[in-house]
MARKOL-403284 format. One record per residue (C-alpha): residue number from 1; x, y, z. Coordinates in steps of 0.001 Angstrom, whole numbers. Layout:
R  num        x        y        z
R  NUM        X        Y        Z
...
end
This chain:
R  num        x        y        z
R    1    11577     1324    -9465
R    2    12894     -564   -12484
R    3    11080    -3017   -14702
R    4    12758    -6241   -15681
R    5    12586    -7377   -19290
R    6     9318    -9187   -19857
R    7     9114   -12675   -21308
R    8     7948   -12510   -24918
R    9     5992   -15737   -24433
R   10     3535   -13886   -22220
R   11     2368   -10892   -24293
R   12     -456   -10108   -21851
R   13     2163    -9435   -19170
R   14     3802    -6770   -21312
R   15      561    -4860   -21606
R   16      151    -4908   -17852
R   17     3408    -3466   -16629
R   18     4983    -1182   -19206
R   19     2804     1664   -17931
R   20     1869      453   -14438
R   21     5386      353   -13023
R   22     6103     4013   -13734
R   23     4733     5103   -10364
R   24     2944     3699    -7350
R   25     1714     7090    -6233
R   26    -1288     7155    -8531
R   27    -4505     5165    -8192
R   28    -4775     2706   -11079
R   29    -7124      -23   -12153
R   30    -5450    -3211   -13396
R   31    -8656    -4846   -14619
R   32    -9167    -7133   -16396
R   33    -5436    -7899   -16731
R   34    -4877   -11643   -17000
R   35    -8673   -12181   -17390
R   36    -9446   -10363   -20691
R   37   -12589   -12421   -21335
R   38   -14256   -11341   -18079
R   39   -17191    -8985   -18547
R   40   -17481    -5877   -16415
R   41   -20383    -7442   -14528
R   42   -18361   -10562   -13793
R   43   -15252    -8662   -12754
R   44   -17178    -6513   -10295
R   45   -18940    -9492    -8705
R   46   -17081   -10526    -5562
R   47   -18386   -14071    -5824
R   48   -16973   -14329    -9382
R   49   -13644   -13120    -8001
R   50   -13664   -15865    -5350
R   51   -14605   -18567    -7874
R   52   -11743   -17547   -10159
R   53    -8966   -17320    -7601
R   54    -5551   -18602    -8651
R   55    -4979   -21596    -6412
R   56    -2525   -24013    -8021
R   57      927   -24203    -9582
R   58     -539   -24726   -13053
R   59    -2807   -21700   -12793
R   60       -3   -19467   -11538
R   61     2376   -20695   -14247
R   62     -129   -19736   -16951
R   63      302   -16088   -16040
R   64     3742   -15549   -14484
R   65     7206   -17019   -14870
R   66     7720   -19012   -11698
R   67    11128   -19443   -10113
R   68    12323   -22815    -8889
R   69    11814   -21618    -5294
R   70     8233   -20695    -6070
R   71     7494   -23980    -7804
R   72     8835   -25898    -4821
R   73     6851   -23696    -2456
R   74     3635   -24220    -4405
R   75     4050   -27998    -4221
R   76     4148   -27755     -428
R   77     1123   -25520      124
R   78    -1182   -28446      870
R   79      742   -29007     4111
R   80     1232   -25515     5605
R   81     -882   -22653     4299
R   82    -3116   -22793     1243
R   83    -2274   -20811    -1875
R   84    -5048   -18586    -3147
R   85    -5043   -15161    -4832
R   86    -8024   -13229    -6173
R   87    -7841   -12078    -9817
R   88    -7958    -8467    -8629
R   89    -4835    -8872    -6497
R   90    -3066   -11259    -8870
R   91    -3127    -8544   -11545
R   92     -788    -6452    -9365
R   93     2021    -9015    -9655
R   94     4960    -8353   -11992
R   95     5099   -11571   -14036
R   96     8859   -11571   -14633
R   97    10106   -10076   -11390
R   98    10469   -12513    -8461
R   99    11369    -9516    -6264
R  100     8034    -7836    -6985
R  101     6733    -6497    -3630
R  102     3233    -7846    -4280
R  103     4524   -11229    -5362
R  104     6684   -11590    -2236
R  105     3601   -11285      -31
R  106     1469   -14004    -1618
R  107     3633   -16429    -3625
R  108     4873   -19437    -1594
R  109     8590   -20189    -1444
R  110    10434   -23335     -427
R  111    11978   -21217     2372
R  112     8656   -21465     4227
R  113     9614   -25023     5210
R  114    12749   -23860     7033
R  115    12187   -23045    10690
R  116    14687   -20527    12045
R  117    15645   -20132    15728
R  118    12946   -18376    17716
R  119    10133   -19064    15246
R  120     6869   -20481    16564
R  121     3584   -21908    15324
R  122     1688   -19476    17567
R  123     4019   -16478    18004
R  124     1376   -14247    19631
R  125      410   -16871    22207
R  126    -3263   -16773    21219
R  127    -3991   -20421    22006
R  128    -2895   -19949    25618
R  129    -5286   -16991    26032
R  130    -8373   -18734    24624
R  131   -10905   -19337    27437
R  132   -13533   -20409    24891
R  133   -12795   -21965    21486
R  134   -12465   -19128    18991
R  135   -12176   -16287    21534
R  136    -8834   -14753    22562
R  137    -8948   -12726    25793
R  138    -5442   -11376    26319
R  139    -6077    -7742    27256
R  140    -8283    -6739    30221
R  141   -11096    -4956    28375
R  142   -11108    -6392    24856
R  143   -11285    -9692    23035
R  144   -10520   -11172    19625
R  145   -13377   -13151    18085
R  146   -12224   -15580    15348
R  147   -15356   -15981    13224
R  148   -13904   -17926    10256
R  149   -10720   -19654     9123
R  150   -10907   -18496     5485
R  151    -9450   -15477     3664
R  152    -9905   -14095      175
R  153    -6166   -14589     -428
R  154    -3434   -15872     1860
R  155     -447   -13833     3034
R  156     2681   -15950     3349
R  157     3636   -14316     6681
R  158      228   -15009     8258
R  159      465   -15096    12036
R  160    -2416   -17606    12146
R  161    -1200   -19917     9391
R  162    -1588   -22798    11853
R  163    -5401   -22452    11722
R  164    -6427   -20549     8576
R  165    -7051   -21937     5077
R  166    -7941   -25464     6180
R  167    -4510   -27032     5665
R  168    -2615   -25746     8718
R  169    -1429   -27595    11802
R  170    -4720   -27030    13647
R  171    -8390   -26581    12905
R  172   -10194   -23456    14054
R  173   -13058   -24514    16316
R  174   -15228   -21528    17187
R  175   -18055   -22138    19667
R  176   -20296   -19155    18928
R  177   -22882   -19748    21664
R  178   -20210   -20349    24300
R  179   -18527   -17109    23216
R  180   -21741   -15103    23578
R  181   -22296   -16581    27066
R  182   -18706   -15771    28057
R  183   -19073   -12177    26897
R  184   -22365   -11764    28723
R  185   -20697   -12902    31943
R  186   -17502   -10831    31559
R  187   -18667    -7276    32031
R  188   -15111    -5941    31860
R  189   -15126    -6544    28083
R  190   -16075    -3360    26264
R  191   -14486    -3940    22839
R  192   -14797    -6917    20462
R  193   -12612    -7366    17379
R  194   -13909    -9703    14667
R  195   -11200   -11447    12685
R  196   -10185   -14933    11600
R  197    -9575   -15575     8681
R  198   -11584   -12642     7407
R  199   -15003   -11705     8762
R  200   -15983    -9872     5578
R  201   -16041   -13178     3682
R  202   -19211   -14037     5579
R  203   -22522   -13243     3917
R  204   -24218    -9978     4849
R  205   -26904   -11876     6753
R  206   -24517   -14061     8732
R  207   -22340   -11101     9637
R  208   -25428    -9115    10637
R  209   -26493   -11875    13060
R  210   -23075   -11871    14756
R  211   -22969    -8086    15065
R  212   -26552    -7928    16340
R  213   -25872   -10568    18977
R  214   -22804    -8669    20178
R  215   -24568    -5314    20134
R  216   -27282    -6794    22387
R  217   -24693    -7262    25165
R  218   -25059    -3970    27001
R  219   -21515    -3564    28367
R  220   -19907    -3971    24904
R  221   -19319     -376    23864
R  222   -17977     -752    20343
R  223   -17125    -3299    17696
R  224   -14178    -3636    15345
R  225   -13525    -5656    12204
R  226   -10006    -6535    11032
R  227   -10001    -7250     7299
R  228    -7818    -7514     4219
R  229   -10913    -8012     2029
R  230   -11098    -4330      965
R  231    -7604    -4868     -518
R  232    -7810    -8420    -1852
R  233   -11468    -8216    -2854
R  234   -12733    -4606    -3040
R  235   -15780    -5813    -4966
R  236   -17081    -7241    -1675
R  237   -17549    -3728     -256
R  238   -20990    -3263    -1720
R  239   -23465     -478     -863
R  240   -25631    -3162      765
R  241   -22770    -4317     3016
R  242   -21974     -720     4024
R  243   -25622        8     4796
R  244   -25766    -3059     7023
R  245   -22547    -2213     8864
R  246   -23669     1318     9676
R  247   -26550     -150    11703
R  248   -24037    -1199    14356
R  249   -22164     1987    15160
R  250   -19851     2651    16827
R  251   -18073      235    14488
R  252   -14440      605    13451
R  253   -12379    -1218    10833
R  254    -8692    -1995    10549
R  255    -7491    -2797     7047
R  256    -4131    -4240     6007
R  257    -2084    -2591     3240
R  258     1670    -3105     2949
R  259     2589    -1489     -354
R  260     1193     1553    -2203
R  261      450     -457    -5353
R  262    -2248    -2289    -3395
R  263    -4227      959    -3254
R  264    -5869      667    -6661
R  265    -8790     2665    -8020
R  266   -11167      -99    -6921
R  267    -9682     -215    -3419
R  268    -9853     3578    -3088
R  269   -13528     3524    -4048
R  270   -14293      634    -1675
R  271   -12617     2446     1208
R  272   -14582     5556      289
R  273   -17839     3631      625
R  274   -16832     2439     4083
R  275   -15784     5930     5151
R  276   -19018     7401     3816
R  277   -20868     4860     5971
R  278   -19261     6495     8996
R  279   -16741     3721     9690
R  280   -13389     5033    10995
R  281   -10582     3299     9098
R  282    -7079     2508    10308
R  283    -4309      620     8539
R  284    -2060    -2064     9959
R  285     1045    -2779     7897
R  286     3600    -5505     8480
R  287     7228    -4519     7935
R  288     8463    -6921     5249
R  289    11869    -7241     3604
R  290    11750    -6297      -57
R  291     8189    -5025      243
R  292     8049    -1846     2319
R  293    11355    -1613     4190
R  294    12565     1563     2468
R  295    11551     5098     3344
R  296    10315     6124     -106
R  297     7885     3198     -298
R  298     6674     3752     3245
R  299     6176     7463     2712
R  300     4251     6863     -508
R  301     2114     4273     1273
R  302     1123     6430     4233
R  303      358     9470     2092
R  304    -1762     7388     -267
R  305    -3642     5922     2711
R  306    -4540     9402     3941
R  307    -5906    10205      484
R  308    -8204     7200      992
R  309    -9322     8547     4392
R  310    -7404     5805     6190
R  311    -5116     6652     9096
R  312    -1844     4681     9311
R  313    -2243     2967    12678
R  314      331      217    13277
R  315     3533     -863    11597
R  316     4185    -4383    12887
R  317     7531    -6064    13145
R  318     6914    -9350    11310
R  319     5838   -12039    13793
R  320     8108   -15014    14401
R  321     5883   -17372    12438
R  322     7406   -20611    11137
R  323     9196   -20131     7808
R  324     9099   -16333     7716
R  325    12807   -15461     8074
R  326    13109   -14451     4408
R  327    10460   -11771     4947
R  328    11646   -10351     8267
R  329    13779    -7248     8674
R  330    15692    -6082    11717
R  331    13906    -4132    14440
R  332    16504    -1411    13889
R  333    15223     -996    10354
R  334    11713     -347    11606
R  335    12955     2308    14020
R  336    14895     3961    11191
R  337    11761     4086     9048
R  338     9701     5730    11792
R  339    12467     8272    12338
R  340    12537     9016     8597
R  341     8840     9926     8784
R  342     8692    11902    12015
R  343     8899    15623    11290
R  344     8762    15060     7521
R  345     5028    14446     7318
R  346     1936    15093     9399
R  347     1626    13168    12642
R  348    -1590    11607    11310
R  349      545     9754     8786
R  350     3115     8242    11188
R  351     2116     4757    12357
R  352     3164     3319    15700
R  353     5881      698    15296
R  354     5110    -2300    17502
R  355     6365    -5770    18265
R  356     3820    -8368    19304
R  357     5907    -9784    22153
R  358     6635   -13478    21413
R  359     4585   -15964    23384
R  360     1659   -13701    24220
R  361     3123   -10526    25703
R  362      928    -8260    23610
R  363     1848    -5244    21516
R  364     4908    -3336    22694
R  365     5552       80    21081
R  366     9101      644    19852
R  367    10181     4217    19066
R  368    13325     6154    18205
R  369    15126     7520    21278
R  370    13847    11075    21618
R  371    14277    11249    25420
R  372    18007    11688    26069
R  373    17862    12277    29819
R  374    15146    12398    32469
R  375    15320    13112    36189
R  376    13157    14874    38787
R  377    14173    18315    37496
R  378    14124    18092    33732
R  379    13695    16097    30566
R  380    16290    16434    27825
R  381    14812    15855    24397
R  382    15993    15718    20818
R  383    13755    16546    17877
R  384    13656    15053    14392
R  385    16483    17378    13287
R  386    18774    16208    16088
R  387    18479    19489    18014
R  388    18427    19164    21812
R  389    15929    20838    24152
R  390    15236    20915    27880
R  391    11774    20739    29403
R  392    11387    21277    33175
R  393     9646    18676    35291
R  394     6695    19993    37250
R  395     7706    21300    40690
R  396     5044    23246    42564
R  397     7521    24539    45162
R  398     9460    26553    42587
R  399     6477    28543    41312
R  400     6765    32355    41343
R  401     3731    34570    41930
R  402     3128    37189    39231
R  403      931    40293    39680
R  404    -1973    40466    37167
R  405     -804    43869    35913
R  406     2640    42396    35177
R  407     1065    39824    32935
R  408     -886    42552    31149
R  409     2261    44650    30715
R  410     4061    41666    29231
end
């Protein structure tokens, strides 16, 4: 990965990226970066991080050289999806490279105002599967509980940009008591996923009350939290938070990492605290053009995740959210990436490539074509090397009896 020439007017930027762009395989701390006056105590305080988020054109321009597209995009953020980046995550941005894979995820562009054919405000059809405000019940045995509309930072491809950040097309109206009553009545629900926004932005006490109320419903077997906070705001993953979460096992967590540079020293340590608290961790990446749509980046990402005790879980085709065409790749590219991994790394490291079917069809797995032929007699398969094999279909009538002594002789 090359480094563009840095602007001499921003000397702090030079110090950041001369060494940091050599490799994304290693765990690095970028602190304090653009905030040299921050003390160690301040930097490691998640509330300080939230108070000092970059949230305007002027603030962003103080640290990085904005393109015209970015300036135009920033002027429009009050009407679509808010702009906000924690200092921790902002430090990962290359200040003079508009193609920086971190920058592409969080910096608004004017292209977000262009709606391409097929794009929707609610591409996953969540609003049409919401029996109670704030609760999505699309699958038979599990529900999505939207507990807040705020995030630590905002991803520009957010599938819920219509409701998160407070400036979208809709307001998130979550009726907590109605949700608890609904869950008590629907005994088929065994799995509740907390999301939003980001549930880990809630205080420990408020989150504890939600988890305790859910755990009191006897037919709910386990709880999940979907969060980007360990990546945007690793300082939030305190020992106190982890101790509280472990009270509610079985509890699982899905994090969201798209590029290996996001796995900093601080993030690695935060994920370690969660893992040590007995919380199984899975990662959900979104396939994004110019971010992770090449095999070297994807391979580095999944291997680095395993070193953090996180299993790569899903690789999502980017949802058809309004204004996201500049970030979407082809489906064929996603299939190629999965094929480049299969057989070249452990199966633990290969995520499942899925498309969230537009309009509310749910997750549909999409895989390379390994089954070449299948009938009642056999399955013809190809492996990752392209070699072809036959496997017989089960047929009890064709079985041959073998004497025990024959088996022993063999």
